[in-house]
C-alpha positions as CSV (number, residue, x, y, z in Angstrom):
1,M,0.1,0.2,-0.2
2,Y,2.5,2.6,1.3
3,K,5.4,1.8,0.5
4,K,7.0,5.5,2.5
5,M,7.9,7.0,5.5
6,Y,9.4,9.5,6.9
7,K,12.0,8.8,9.5
8,K,11.2,6.8,12.3
9,Y,7.7,8.0,14.3
10,K,7.4,9.4,17.3
11,I,5.8,9.2,20.5
12,K,5.2,11.1,23.0
13,S,3.6,10.9,25.9
14,F,1.6,14.2,27.3
15,V,2.1,16.7,30.8
16,G,4.7,14.1,32.0
17,N,1.8,11.4,32.1
18,P,2.1,8.4,30.8
19,I,-1.2,7.0,30.8
20,Y,-1.8,9.0,27.4
21,K,0.2,8.5,24.6
22,S,0.4,10.3,21.1
23,V,2.3,8.8,18.2
24,V,2.7,10.6,14.4
25,Q,4.4,8.8,11.0
26,F,4.8,10.9,8.2
27,I,4.3,9.0,5.0
28,E,4.8,9.4,1.7
29,T,1.5,11.3,0.8
30,S,0.2,12.7,3.8
31,S,0.3,11.2,7.6
32,I,-1.0,8.2,10.7
33,T,-1.4,9.9,14.3
34,M,-2.7,7.7,17.3
35,H,-3.9,8.8,20.5
36,F,-3.9,6.5,23.3
37,V,-5.2,6.5,27.0
38,N,-4.2,3.7,28.7
39,S,-6.7,4.2,31.9
40,E,-9.6,3.6,29.5
41,I,-7.8,1.0,27.3
42,A,-8.8,3.4,24.2
43,G,-6.9,4.3,20.5
44,F,-8.1,6.1,19.0
45,I,-6.1,6.1,14.6
46,D,-6.3,8.7,12.1
47,F,-5.3,7.8,8.1
48,F,-5.4,10.5,6.2
49,S,-3.8,10.8,2.4
50,C,-4.0,13.2,-0.1
51,K,-4.0,9.2,-2.4
52,K,-7.4,7.5,-2.5
53,F,-6.7,4.4,-1.0
54,D,-8.7,1.5,0.0
55,P,-10.6,1.7,4.2
56,A,-11.3,-1.6,3.9
57,I,-7.3,-2.5,3.9
58,V,-6.4,0.2,6.3
59,E,-9.0,-1.4,8.8
60,K,-7.6,-4.7,8.7
61,I,-3.7,-3.9,8.9
62,I,-5.3,-1.9,12.2
63,I,-7.2,-4.7,13.4
64,D,-4.4,-7.0,12.4
65,H,-2.0,-5.1,14.8
66,F,-4.0,-4.1,17.3
67,H,-6.6,-6.8,17.6
68,P,-9.1,-4.4,19.4
69,S,-12.3,-5.9,21.1
70,S,-14.8,-3.5,20.0
71,Y,-13.8,-0.6,17.9
72,S,-15.9,1.5,15.0
73,V,-15.1,2.9,11.7
74,R,-15.4,6.5,9.8
75,F,-15.1,7.1,6.4
76,L,-14.4,10.6,5.2
77,E,-14.1,11.3,1.4
78,R,-12.5,14.8,1.4
79,R,-13.4,16.4,-2.4
80,V,-11.2,18.7,-3.6
81,P,-12.7,20.9,-6.6
């Protein structure tokens, strides 16, 4: 799918609190951001791309990697005039 990542991903805990973590990975066509709340065992993943992609493939990769017990997906297609 996407072969080019730019630099290593960044992981950051905010406010000195390890409960909250954010990850940013720049990719060839935009970015992937992830936000995790350990105390809630919750995660939020945003895959943004200027290039068209199959959201089902992204969903499968996320499920295969994170094994969520439940999840929801929202796909927004950006239309450029």
